[in-house]
mmCIF file of the N, C-alpha and C atoms, coordinates in Angstrom:
data_MODEL
# 
_entry.id   MODEL 
# 
loop_
_atom_site.group_PDB 
_atom_site.id 
_atom_site.type_symbol 
_atom_site.label_atom_id 
_atom_site.label_alt_id 
_atom_site.label_comp_id 
_atom_site.label_asym_id 
_atom_site.label_entity_id 
_atom_site.label_seq_id 
_atom_site.pdbx_PDB_ins_code 
_atom_site.Cartn_x 
_atom_site.Cartn_y 
_atom_site.Cartn_z 
_atom_site.occupancy 
_atom_site.B_iso_or_equiv 
_atom_site.pdbx_formal_charge 
_atom_site.auth_seq_id 
_atom_site.auth_comp_id 
_atom_site.auth_asym_id 
_atom_site.auth_atom_id 
_atom_site.pdbx_PDB_model_num 
ATOM 1   N N  . MET A 1 1  ? 27.493  25.263  14.258  1.00 0.00 ? 1  MET A N  1 
ATOM 2   C CA . MET A 1 1  ? 26.070  25.172  14.489  1.00 0.00 ? 1  MET A CA 1 
ATOM 3   C C  . MET A 1 1  ? 25.475  26.558  14.705  1.00 0.00 ? 1  MET A C  1 
ATOM 4   N N  . LYS A 1 2  ? 26.223  27.414  15.402  1.00 0.00 ? 2  LYS A N  1 
ATOM 5   C CA . LYS A 1 2  ? 25.731  28.764  15.643  1.00 0.00 ? 2  LYS A CA 1 
ATOM 6   C C  . LYS A 1 2  ? 25.600  29.537  14.335  1.00 0.00 ? 2  LYS A C  1 
ATOM 7   N N  . SER A 1 3  ? 26.566  29.359  13.442  1.00 0.00 ? 3  SER A N  1 
ATOM 8   C CA . SER A 1 3  ? 26.487  30.080  12.163  1.00 0.00 ? 3  SER A CA 1 
ATOM 9   C C  . SER A 1 3  ? 25.308  29.564  11.329  1.00 0.00 ? 3  SER A C  1 
ATOM 10  N N  . PHE A 1 4  ? 25.009  28.277  11.431  1.00 0.00 ? 4  PHE A N  1 
ATOM 11  C CA . PHE A 1 4  ? 23.852  27.744  10.722  1.00 0.00 ? 4  PHE A CA 1 
ATOM 12  C C  . PHE A 1 4  ? 22.573  28.386  11.227  1.00 0.00 ? 4  PHE A C  1 
ATOM 13  N N  . LEU A 1 5  ? 22.419  28.479  12.542  1.00 0.00 ? 5  LEU A N  1 
ATOM 14  C CA . LEU A 1 5  ? 21.228  29.090  13.110  1.00 0.00 ? 5  LEU A CA 1 
ATOM 15  C C  . LEU A 1 5  ? 21.123  30.560  12.735  1.00 0.00 ? 5  LEU A C  1 
ATOM 16  N N  . LYS A 1 6  ? 22.239  31.269  12.770  1.00 0.00 ? 6  LYS A N  1 
ATOM 17  C CA . LYS A 1 6  ? 22.219  32.685  12.378  1.00 0.00 ? 6  LYS A CA 1 
ATOM 18  C C  . LYS A 1 6  ? 21.806  32.835  10.925  1.00 0.00 ? 6  LYS A C  1 
ATOM 19  N N  . ASN A 1 7  ? 22.371  31.999  10.067  1.00 0.00 ? 7  ASN A N  1 
ATOM 20  C CA . ASN A 1 7  ? 22.014  32.058  8.650   1.00 0.00 ? 7  ASN A CA 1 
ATOM 21  C C  . ASN A 1 7  ? 20.560  31.655  8.427   1.00 0.00 ? 7  ASN A C  1 
ATOM 22  N N  . PHE A 1 8  ? 20.095  30.667  9.181   1.00 0.00 ? 8  PHE A N  1 
ATOM 23  C CA . PHE A 1 8  ? 18.709  30.213  9.046   1.00 0.00 ? 8  PHE A CA 1 
ATOM 24  C C  . PHE A 1 8  ? 17.730  31.306  9.461   1.00 0.00 ? 8  PHE A C  1 
ATOM 25  N N  . ILE A 1 9  ? 18.027  31.992  10.543  1.00 0.00 ? 9  ILE A N  1 
ATOM 26  C CA . ILE A 1 9  ? 17.154  33.064  11.025  1.00 0.00 ? 9  ILE A CA 1 
ATOM 27  C C  . ILE A 1 9  ? 17.193  34.255  10.075  1.00 0.00 ? 9  ILE A C  1 
ATOM 28  N N  . ALA A 1 10 ? 18.367  34.558  9.522   1.00 0.00 ? 10 ALA A N  1 
ATOM 29  C CA . ALA A 1 10 ? 18.506  35.711  8.632   1.00 0.00 ? 10 ALA A CA 1 
ATOM 30  C C  . ALA A 1 10 ? 18.015  35.422  7.219   1.00 0.00 ? 10 ALA A C  1 
ATOM 31  N N  . ASP A 1 11 ? 17.796  34.154  6.907   1.00 0.00 ? 11 ASP A N  1 
ATOM 32  C CA . ASP A 1 11 ? 17.365  33.780  5.551   1.00 0.00 ? 11 ASP A CA 1 
ATOM 33  C C  . ASP A 1 11 ? 15.967  34.324  5.275   1.00 0.00 ? 11 ASP A C  1 
ATOM 34  N N  . GLU A 1 12 ? 15.810  34.991  4.142   1.00 0.00 ? 12 GLU A N  1 
ATOM 35  C CA . GLU A 1 12 ? 14.532  35.590  3.777   1.00 0.00 ? 12 GLU A CA 1 
ATOM 36  C C  . GLU A 1 12 ? 13.866  34.855  2.623   1.00 0.00 ? 12 GLU A C  1 
ATOM 37  N N  . SER A 1 13 ? 14.186  33.633  2.412   1.00 0.00 ? 13 SER A N  1 
ATOM 38  C CA . SER A 1 13 ? 13.577  32.865  1.322   1.00 0.00 ? 13 SER A CA 1 
ATOM 39  C C  . SER A 1 13 ? 12.434  32.017  1.852   1.00 0.00 ? 13 SER A C  1 
ATOM 40  N N  . GLY A 1 14 ? 11.554  32.627  2.608   1.00 0.00 ? 14 GLY A N  1 
ATOM 41  C CA . GLY A 1 14 ? 10.419  31.919  3.193   1.00 0.00 ? 14 GLY A CA 1 
ATOM 42  C C  . GLY A 1 14 ? 9.441   31.427  2.153   1.00 0.00 ? 14 GLY A C  1 
ATOM 43  N N  . ALA A 1 15 ? 9.334   32.133  1.039   1.00 0.00 ? 15 ALA A N  1 
ATOM 44  C CA . ALA A 1 15 ? 8.417   31.706  -0.010  1.00 0.00 ? 15 ALA A CA 1 
ATOM 45  C C  . ALA A 1 15 ? 8.824   30.342  -0.556  1.00 0.00 ? 15 ALA A C  1 
ATOM 46  N N  . SER A 1 16 ? 10.087  30.099  -0.668  1.00 0.00 ? 16 SER A N  1 
ATOM 47  C CA . SER A 1 16 ? 10.548  28.798  -1.156  1.00 0.00 ? 16 SER A CA 1 
ATOM 48  C C  . SER A 1 16 ? 10.146  27.691  -0.192  1.00 0.00 ? 16 SER A C  1 
ATOM 49  N N  . ALA A 1 17 ? 10.285  27.953  1.089   1.00 0.00 ? 17 ALA A N  1 
ATOM 50  C CA . ALA A 1 17 ? 9.918   26.950  2.085   1.00 0.00 ? 17 ALA A CA 1 
ATOM 51  C C  . ALA A 1 17 ? 8.423   26.670  2.024   1.00 0.00 ? 17 ALA A C  1 
ATOM 52  N N  . ALA A 1 18 ? 7.619   27.708  1.840   1.00 0.00 ? 18 ALA A N  1 
ATOM 53  C CA . ALA A 1 18 ? 6.171   27.515  1.743   1.00 0.00 ? 18 ALA A CA 1 
ATOM 54  C C  . ALA A 1 18 ? 5.817   26.717  0.501   1.00 0.00 ? 18 ALA A C  1 
ATOM 55  N N  . GLU A 1 19 ? 6.496   26.983  -0.583  1.00 0.00 ? 19 GLU A N  1 
ATOM 56  C CA . GLU A 1 19 ? 6.242   26.234  -1.815  1.00 0.00 ? 19 GLU A CA 1 
ATOM 57  C C  . GLU A 1 19 ? 6.624   24.770  -1.639  1.00 0.00 ? 19 GLU A C  1 
ATOM 58  N N  . TYR A 1 20 ? 7.749   24.524  -1.000  1.00 0.00 ? 20 TYR A N  1 
ATOM 59  C CA . TYR A 1 20 ? 8.150   23.139  -0.741  1.00 0.00 ? 20 TYR A CA 1 
ATOM 60  C C  . TYR A 1 20 ? 7.146   22.438  0.166   1.00 0.00 ? 20 TYR A C  1 
ATOM 61  N N  . ALA A 1 21 ? 6.636   23.131  1.167   1.00 0.00 ? 21 ALA A N  1 
ATOM 62  C CA . ALA A 1 21 ? 5.641   22.542  2.062   1.00 0.00 ? 21 ALA A CA 1 
ATOM 63  C C  . ALA A 1 21 ? 4.370   22.201  1.295   1.00 0.00 ? 21 ALA A C  1 
ATOM 64  N N  . LEU A 1 22 ? 3.976   23.066  0.372   1.00 0.00 ? 22 LEU A N  1 
ATOM 65  C CA . LEU A 1 22 ? 2.785   22.793  -0.430  1.00 0.00 ? 22 LEU A CA 1 
ATOM 66  C C  . LEU A 1 22 ? 2.998   21.582  -1.337  1.00 0.00 ? 22 LEU A C  1 
ATOM 67  N N  . ILE A 1 23 ? 4.161   21.485  -1.937  1.00 0.00 ? 23 ILE A N  1 
ATOM 68  C CA . ILE A 1 23 ? 4.473   20.329  -2.791  1.00 0.00 ? 23 ILE A CA 1 
ATOM 69  C C  . ILE A 1 23 ? 4.459   19.049  -1.967  1.00 0.00 ? 23 ILE A C  1 
ATOM 70  N N  . ILE A 1 24 ? 5.049   19.090  -0.786  1.00 0.00 ? 24 ILE A N  1 
ATOM 71  C CA . ILE A 1 24 ? 5.078   17.912  0.080   1.00 0.00 ? 24 ILE A CA 1 
ATOM 72  C C  . ILE A 1 24 ? 3.666   17.509  0.486   1.00 0.00 ? 24 ILE A C  1 
ATOM 73  N N  . ALA A 1 25 ? 2.815   18.496  0.760   1.00 0.00 ? 25 ALA A N  1 
ATOM 74  C CA . ALA A 1 25 ? 1.438   18.192  1.140   1.00 0.00 ? 25 ALA A CA 1 
ATOM 75  C C  . ALA A 1 25 ? 0.680   17.529  -0.011  1.00 0.00 ? 25 ALA A C  1 
ATOM 76  N N  . VAL A 1 26 ? 0.853   18.038  -1.220  1.00 0.00 ? 26 VAL A N  1 
ATOM 77  C CA . VAL A 1 26 ? 0.163   17.458  -2.381  1.00 0.00 ? 26 VAL A CA 1 
ATOM 78  C C  . VAL A 1 26 ? 0.661   16.043  -2.640  1.00 0.00 ? 26 VAL A C  1 
ATOM 79  N N  . VAL A 1 27 ? 1.951   15.844  -2.559  1.00 0.00 ? 27 VAL A N  1 
ATOM 80  C CA . VAL A 1 27 ? 2.510   14.506  -2.763  1.00 0.00 ? 27 VAL A CA 1 
ATOM 81  C C  . VAL A 1 27 ? 2.017   13.566  -1.660  1.00 0.00 ? 27 VAL A C  1 
ATOM 82  N N  . GLY A 1 28 ? 1.942   14.059  -0.436  1.00 0.00 ? 28 GLY A N  1 
ATOM 83  C CA . GLY A 1 28 ? 1.456   13.237  0.664   1.00 0.00 ? 28 GLY A CA 1 
ATOM 84  C C  . GLY A 1 28 ? 0.019   12.797  0.467   1.00 0.00 ? 28 GLY A C  1 
ATOM 85  N N  . VAL A 1 29 ? -0.824  13.704  -0.034  1.00 0.00 ? 29 VAL A N  1 
ATOM 86  C CA . VAL A 1 29 ? -2.215  13.339  -0.308  1.00 0.00 ? 29 VAL A CA 1 
ATOM 87  C C  . VAL A 1 29 ? -2.275  12.279  -1.404  1.00 0.00 ? 29 VAL A C  1 
ATOM 88  N N  . GLY A 1 30 ? -1.441  12.427  -2.425  1.00 0.00 ? 30 GLY A N  1 
ATOM 89  C CA . GLY A 1 30 ? -1.399  11.440  -3.505  1.00 0.00 ? 30 GLY A CA 1 
ATOM 90  C C  . GLY A 1 30 ? -0.959  10.071  -3.017  1.00 0.00 ? 30 GLY A C  1 
ATOM 91  N N  . VAL A 1 31 ? 0.046   10.048  -2.179  1.00 0.00 ? 31 VAL A N  1 
ATOM 92  C CA . VAL A 1 31 ? 0.530   8.778   -1.627  1.00 0.00 ? 31 VAL A CA 1 
ATOM 93  C C  . VAL A 1 31 ? -0.542  8.146   -0.743  1.00 0.00 ? 31 VAL A C  1 
ATOM 94  N N  . GLY A 1 32 ? -1.227  8.962   0.039   1.00 0.00 ? 32 GLY A N  1 
ATOM 95  C CA . GLY A 1 32 ? -2.290  8.443   0.889   1.00 0.00 ? 32 GLY A CA 1 
ATOM 96  C C  . GLY A 1 32 ? -3.437  7.847   0.080   1.00 0.00 ? 32 GLY A C  1 
ATOM 97  N N  . ALA A 1 33 ? -3.822  8.530   -0.986  1.00 0.00 ? 33 ALA A N  1 
ATOM 98  C CA . ALA A 1 33 ? -4.897  8.016   -1.843  1.00 0.00 ? 33 ALA A CA 1 
ATOM 99  C C  . ALA A 1 33 ? -4.484  6.708   -2.511  1.00 0.00 ? 33 ALA A C  1 
ATOM 100 N N  . ALA A 1 34 ? -3.238  6.650   -2.965  1.00 0.00 ? 34 ALA A N  1 
ATOM 101 C CA . ALA A 1 34 ? -2.758  5.416   -3.587  1.00 0.00 ? 34 ALA A CA 1 
ATOM 102 C C  . ALA A 1 34 ? -2.720  4.270   -2.579  1.00 0.00 ? 34 ALA A C  1 
ATOM 103 N N  . ALA A 1 35 ? -2.342  4.567   -1.347  1.00 0.00 ? 35 ALA A N  1 
ATOM 104 C CA . ALA A 1 35 ? -2.303  3.526   -0.316  1.00 0.00 ? 35 ALA A CA 1 
ATOM 105 C C  . ALA A 1 35 ? -3.701  3.009   -0.012  1.00 0.00 ? 35 ALA A C  1 
ATOM 106 N N  . LEU A 1 36 ? -4.682  3.890   0.018   1.00 0.00 ? 36 LEU A N  1 
ATOM 107 C CA . LEU A 1 36 ? -6.052  3.443   0.263   1.00 0.00 ? 36 LEU A CA 1 
ATOM 108 C C  . LEU A 1 36 ? -6.555  2.542   -0.866  1.00 0.00 ? 36 LEU A C  1 
ATOM 109 N N  . ALA A 1 37 ? -6.280  2.944   -2.099  1.00 0.00 ? 37 ALA A N  1 
ATOM 110 C CA . ALA A 1 37 ? -6.724  2.133   -3.238  1.00 0.00 ? 37 ALA A CA 1 
ATOM 111 C C  . ALA A 1 37 ? -6.014  0.781   -3.253  1.00 0.00 ? 37 ALA A C  1 
ATOM 112 N N  . LEU A 1 38 ? -4.727  0.797   -3.002  1.00 0.00 ? 38 LEU A N  1 
ATOM 113 C CA . LEU A 1 38 ? -3.970  -0.452  -2.981  1.00 0.00 ? 38 LEU A CA 1 
ATOM 114 C C  . LEU A 1 38 ? -4.442  -1.348  -1.847  1.00 0.00 ? 38 LEU A C  1 
ATOM 115 N N  . GLY A 1 39 ? -4.722  -0.764  -0.695  1.00 0.00 ? 39 GLY A N  1 
ATOM 116 C CA . GLY A 1 39 ? -5.198  -1.548  0.440   1.00 0.00 ? 39 GLY A CA 1 
ATOM 117 C C  . GLY A 1 39 ? -6.512  -2.240  0.140   1.00 0.00 ? 39 GLY A C  1 
ATOM 118 N N  . ALA A 1 40 ? -7.414  -1.537  -0.542  1.00 0.00 ? 40 ALA A N  1 
ATOM 119 C CA . ALA A 1 40 ? -8.698  -2.140  -0.894  1.00 0.00 ? 40 ALA A CA 1 
ATOM 120 C C  . ALA A 1 40 ? -8.498  -3.296  -1.874  1.00 0.00 ? 40 ALA A C  1 
ATOM 121 N N  . ASN A 1 41 ? -7.617  -3.123  -2.847  1.00 0.00 ? 41 ASN A N  1 
ATOM 122 C CA . ASN A 1 41 ? -7.359  -4.189  -3.816  1.00 0.00 ? 41 ASN A CA 1 
ATOM 123 C C  . ASN A 1 41 ? -6.709  -5.403  -3.152  1.00 0.00 ? 41 ASN A C  1 
ATOM 124 N N  . VAL A 1 42 ? -5.789  -5.174  -2.248  1.00 0.00 ? 42 VAL A N  1 
ATOM 125 C CA . VAL A 1 42 ? -5.142  -6.280  -1.541  1.00 0.00 ? 42 VAL A CA 1 
ATOM 126 C C  . VAL A 1 42 ? -6.163  -7.007  -0.668  1.00 0.00 ? 42 VAL A C  1 
ATOM 127 N N  . GLU A 1 43 ? -7.039  -6.248  -0.006  1.00 0.00 ? 43 GLU A N  1 
ATOM 128 C CA . GLU A 1 43 ? -8.069  -6.867  0.826   1.00 0.00 ? 43 GLU A CA 1 
ATOM 129 C C  . GLU A 1 43 ? -8.989  -7.752  -0.010  1.00 0.00 ? 43 GLU A C  1 
ATOM 130 N N  . ASP A 1 44 ? -9.382  -7.287  -1.190  1.00 0.00 ? 44 ASP A N  1 
ATOM 131 C CA . ASP A 1 44 ? -10.231 -8.091  -2.075  1.00 0.00 ? 44 ASP A CA 1 
ATOM 132 C C  . ASP A 1 44 ? -9.512  -9.359  -2.545  1.00 0.00 ? 44 ASP A C  1 
ATOM 133 N N  . ALA A 1 45 ? -8.241  -9.224  -2.906  1.00 0.00 ? 45 ALA A N  1 
ATOM 134 C CA . ALA A 1 45 ? -7.484  -10.378 -3.388  1.00 0.00 ? 45 ALA A CA 1 
ATOM 135 C C  . ALA A 1 45 ? -7.319  -11.432 -2.293  1.00 0.00 ? 45 ALA A C  1 
ATOM 136 N N  . ILE A 1 46 ? -7.041  -10.993 -1.077  1.00 0.00 ? 46 ILE A N  1 
ATOM 137 C CA . ILE A 1 46 ? -6.885  -11.940 0.026   1.00 0.00 ? 46 ILE A CA 1 
ATOM 138 C C  . ILE A 1 46 ? -8.222  -12.595 0.346   1.00 0.00 ? 46 ILE A C  1 
ATOM 139 N N  . GLY A 1 47 ? -9.291  -11.819 0.279   1.00 0.00 ? 47 GLY A N  1 
ATOM 140 C CA . GLY A 1 47 ? -10.620 -12.396 0.506   1.00 0.00 ? 47 GLY A CA 1 
ATOM 141 C C  . GLY A 1 47 ? -10.967 -13.442 -0.529  1.00 0.00 ? 47 GLY A C  1 
ATOM 142 N N  . ASP A 1 48 ? -10.658 -13.174 -1.805  1.00 0.00 ? 48 ASP A N  1 
ATOM 143 C CA . ASP A 1 48 ? -10.910 -14.154 -2.860  1.00 0.00 ? 48 ASP A CA 1 
ATOM 144 C C  . ASP A 1 48 ? -10.090 -15.419 -2.645  1.00 0.00 ? 48 ASP A C  1 
ATOM 145 N N  . ALA A 1 49 ? -8.831  -15.246 -2.267  1.00 0.00 ? 49 ALA A N  1 
ATOM 146 C CA . ALA A 1 49 ? -7.980  -16.413 -2.017  1.00 0.00 ? 49 ALA A CA 1 
ATOM 147 C C  . ALA A 1 49 ? -8.499  -17.223 -0.838  1.00 0.00 ? 49 ALA A C  1 
ATOM 148 N N  . ALA A 1 50 ? -8.948  -16.550 0.201   1.00 0.00 ? 50 ALA A N  1 
ATOM 149 C CA . ALA A 1 50 ? -9.487  -17.250 1.362   1.00 0.00 ? 50 ALA A CA 1 
ATOM 150 C C  . ALA A 1 50 ? -10.753 -18.028 0.995   1.00 0.00 ? 50 ALA A C  1 
ATOM 151 N N  . THR A 1 51 ? -11.575 -17.437 0.139   1.00 0.00 ? 51 THR A N  1 
ATOM 152 C CA . THR A 1 51 ? -12.782 -18.130 -0.301  1.00 0.00 ? 51 THR A CA 1 
ATOM 153 C C  . THR A 1 51 ? -12.437 -19.389 -1.083  1.00 0.00 ? 51 THR A C  1 
ATOM 154 N N  . GLU A 1 52 ? -11.455 -19.292 -1.970  1.00 0.00 ? 52 GLU A N  1 
ATOM 155 C CA . GLU A 1 52 ? -11.036 -20.465 -2.747  1.00 0.00 ? 52 GLU A CA 1 
ATOM 156 C C  . GLU A 1 52 ? -10.485 -21.558 -1.838  1.00 0.00 ? 52 GLU A C  1 
ATOM 157 N N  . VAL A 1 53 ? -9.649  -21.189 -0.887  1.00 0.00 ? 53 VAL A N  1 
ATOM 158 C CA . VAL A 1 53 ? -9.076  -22.181 0.025   1.00 0.00 ? 53 VAL A CA 1 
ATOM 159 C C  . VAL A 1 53 ? -10.179 -22.814 0.851   1.00 0.00 ? 53 VAL A C  1 
ATOM 160 N N  . ASN A 1 54 ? -11.112 -21.996 1.319   1.00 0.00 ? 54 ASN A N  1 
ATOM 161 C CA . ASN A 1 54 ? -12.204 -22.519 2.135   1.00 0.00 ? 54 ASN A CA 1 
ATOM 162 C C  . ASN A 1 54 ? -13.081 -23.470 1.323   1.00 0.00 ? 54 ASN A C  1 
ATOM 163 N N  . SER A 1 55 ? -13.342 -23.139 0.065   1.00 0.00 ? 55 SER A N  1 
ATOM 164 C CA . SER A 1 55 ? -14.180 -24.023 -0.748  1.00 0.00 ? 55 SER A CA 1 
ATOM 165 C C  . SER A 1 55 ? -13.485 -25.353 -1.018  1.00 0.00 ? 55 SER A C  1 
ATOM 166 N N  . CYS A 1 56 ? -12.178 -25.343 -1.140  1.00 0.00 ? 56 CYS A N  1 
ATOM 167 C CA . CYS A 1 56 ? -11.447 -26.600 -1.338  1.00 0.00 ? 56 CYS A CA 1 
ATOM 168 C C  . CYS A 1 56 ? -11.416 -27.427 -0.055  1.00 0.00 ? 56 CYS A C  1 
ATOM 169 N N  . ASN A 1 57 ? -11.338 -26.752 1.075   1.00 0.00 ? 57 ASN A N  1 
ATOM 170 C CA . ASN A 1 57 ? -11.286 -27.481 2.344   1.00 0.00 ? 57 ASN A CA 1 
ATOM 171 C C  . ASN A 1 57 ? -12.625 -28.073 2.718   1.00 0.00 ? 57 ASN A C  1 
ATOM 172 N N  . THR A 1 58 ? -13.713 -27.444 2.322   1.00 0.00 ? 58 THR A N  1 
ATOM 173 C CA . THR A 1 58 ? -15.031 -27.950 2.711   1.00 0.00 ? 58 THR A CA 1 
ATOM 174 C C  . THR A 1 58 ? -15.600 -28.929 1.701   1.00 0.00 ? 58 THR A C  1 
ATOM 175 N N  . ALA A 1 59 ? -15.046 -28.982 0.505   1.00 0.00 ? 59 ALA A N  1 
ATOM 176 C CA . ALA A 1 59 ? -15.527 -29.928 -0.510  1.00 0.00 ? 59 ALA A CA 1 
ATOM 177 C C  . ALA A 1 59 ? -15.077 -31.332 -0.134  1.00 0.00 ? 59 ALA A C  1 
ATOM 178 N N  . THR A 1 60 ? -15.813 -32.294 -0.605  1.00 0.00 ? 60 THR A N  1 
ATOM 179 C CA . THR A 1 60 ? -15.406 -33.677 -0.360  1.00 0.00 ? 60 THR A CA 1 
ATOM 180 C C  . THR A 1 60 ? -14.311 -34.015 -1.352  1.00 0.00 ? 60 THR A C  1 
ATOM 181 N N  . ALA A 1 61 ? -13.104 -33.977 -0.895  1.00 0.00 ? 61 ALA A N  1 
ATOM 182 C CA . ALA A 1 61 ? -11.950 -34.188 -1.754  1.00 0.00 ? 61 ALA A CA 1 
ATOM 183 C C  . ALA A 1 61 ? -11.592 -35.667 -1.791  1.00 0.00 ? 61 ALA A C  1 
ATOM 184 N N  . PRO A 1 62 ? -11.138 -36.154 -2.938  1.00 0.00 ? 62 PRO A N  1 
ATOM 185 C CA . PRO A 1 62 ? -10.680 -37.542 -3.017  1.00 0.00 ? 62 PRO A CA 1 
ATOM 186 C C  . PRO A 1 62 ? -9.369  -37.718 -2.260  1.00 0.00 ? 62 PRO A C  1 
ATOM 187 N N  . ALA A 1 63 ? -8.912  -38.907 -2.207  1.00 0.00 ? 63 ALA A N  1 
ATOM 188 C CA . ALA A 1 63 ? -7.663  -39.188 -1.484  1.00 0.00 ? 63 ALA A CA 1 
ATOM 189 C C  . ALA A 1 63 ? -6.513  -38.421 -2.097  1.00 0.00 ? 63 ALA A C  1 
ATOM 190 N N  . ALA A 1 64 ? -5.474  -38.253 -1.319  1.00 0.00 ? 64 ALA A N  1 
ATOM 191 C CA . ALA A 1 64 ? -4.320  -37.513 -1.767  1.00 0.00 ? 64 ALA A CA 1 
ATOM 192 C C  . ALA A 1 64 ? -3.753  -38.092 -3.040  1.00 0.00 ? 64 ALA A C  1 
ATOM 193 N N  . GLY A 1 65 ? -3.441  -37.244 -3.992  1.00 0.00 ? 65 GLY A N  1 
ATOM 194 C CA . GLY A 1 65 ? -2.859  -37.669 -5.251  1.00 0.00 ? 65 GLY A CA 1 
ATOM 195 C C  . GLY A 1 65 ? -3.865  -38.185 -6.261  1.00 0.00 ? 65 GLY A C  1 
ATOM 196 N N  . ALA A 1 66 ? -5.157  -38.073 -5.959  1.00 0.00 ? 66 ALA A N  1 
ATOM 197 C CA . ALA A 1 66 ? -6.171  -38.626 -6.859  1.00 0.00 ? 66 ALA A CA 1 
ATOM 198 C C  . ALA A 1 66 ? -6.561  -37.667 -7.968  1.00 0.00 ? 66 ALA A C  1 
ATOM 199 N N  . TYR A 1 67 ? -6.040  -36.464 -7.983  1.00 0.00 ? 67 TYR A N  1 
ATOM 200 C CA . TYR A 1 67 ? -6.380  -35.488 -9.023  1.00 0.00 ? 67 TYR A CA 1 
ATOM 201 C C  . TYR A 1 67 ? -5.557  -35.792 -10.263 1.00 0.00 ? 67 TYR A C  1 
ATOM 202 N N  . THR A 1 68 ? -6.086  -36.550 -11.154 1.00 0.00 ? 68 THR A N  1 
ATOM 203 C CA . THR A 1 68 ? -5.353  -36.897 -12.364 1.00 0.00 ? 68 THR A CA 1 
ATOM 204 C C  . THR A 1 68 ? -5.948  -36.255 -13.591 1.00 0.00 ? 68 THR A C  1 
ATOM 205 N N  . ASN A 1 69 ? -7.097  -35.616 -13.479 1.00 0.00 ? 69 ASN A N  1 
ATOM 206 C CA . ASN A 1 69 ? -7.725  -35.037 -14.663 1.00 0.00 ? 69 ASN A CA 1 
ATOM 207 C C  . ASN A 1 69 ? -7.403  -33.551 -14.824 1.00 0.00 ? 69 ASN A C  1 
ATOM 208 N N  . GLY A 1 70 ? -6.433  -33.049 -14.103 1.00 0.00 ? 70 GLY A N  1 
ATOM 209 C CA . GLY A 1 70 ? -6.005  -31.668 -14.259 1.00 0.00 ? 70 GLY A CA 1 
ATOM 210 C C  . GLY A 1 70 ? -6.779  -30.682 -13.405 1.00 0.00 ? 70 GLY A C  1 
ATOM 211 N N  . THR A 1 71 ? -7.723  -31.137 -12.607 1.00 0.00 ? 71 THR A N  1 
ATOM 212 C CA . THR A 1 71 ? -8.431  -30.198 -11.750 1.00 0.00 ? 71 THR A CA 1 
ATOM 213 C C  . THR A 1 71 ? -7.551  -29.793 -10.584 1.00 0.00 ? 71 THR A C  1 
ATOM 214 N N  . THR A 1 72 ? -7.682  -28.563 -10.193 1.00 0.00 ? 72 THR A N  1 
ATOM 215 C CA . THR A 1 72 ? -6.894  -28.090 -9.045  1.00 0.00 ? 72 THR A CA 1 
ATOM 216 C C  . THR A 1 72 ? -7.838  -27.589 -7.992  1.00 0.00 ? 72 THR A C  1 
ATOM 217 N N  . CYS A 1 73 ? -7.506  -27.888 -6.794  1.00 0.00 ? 73 CYS A N  1 
ATOM 218 C CA . CYS A 1 73 ? -8.310  -27.424 -5.680  1.00 0.00 ? 73 CYS A CA 1 
ATOM 219 C C  . CYS A 1 73 ? -7.430  -27.285 -4.474  1.00 0.00 ? 73 CYS A C  1 
# 
């Protein structure tokens, strides 16, 4: 462990570390933007599904098993 620390402190490849940090930051921003877009799409889809379920629950539905004409609700 001591030799690792000595080598780490003596290492002069700081530019590589900065470049890696910049790449990680850009990738992180991309992942964050994708998560926001995906979250909005999922929220819309769940809202649409909830609306459909609510409309079926509030409609006057026939007795169970009475849907014979192919309608779904």
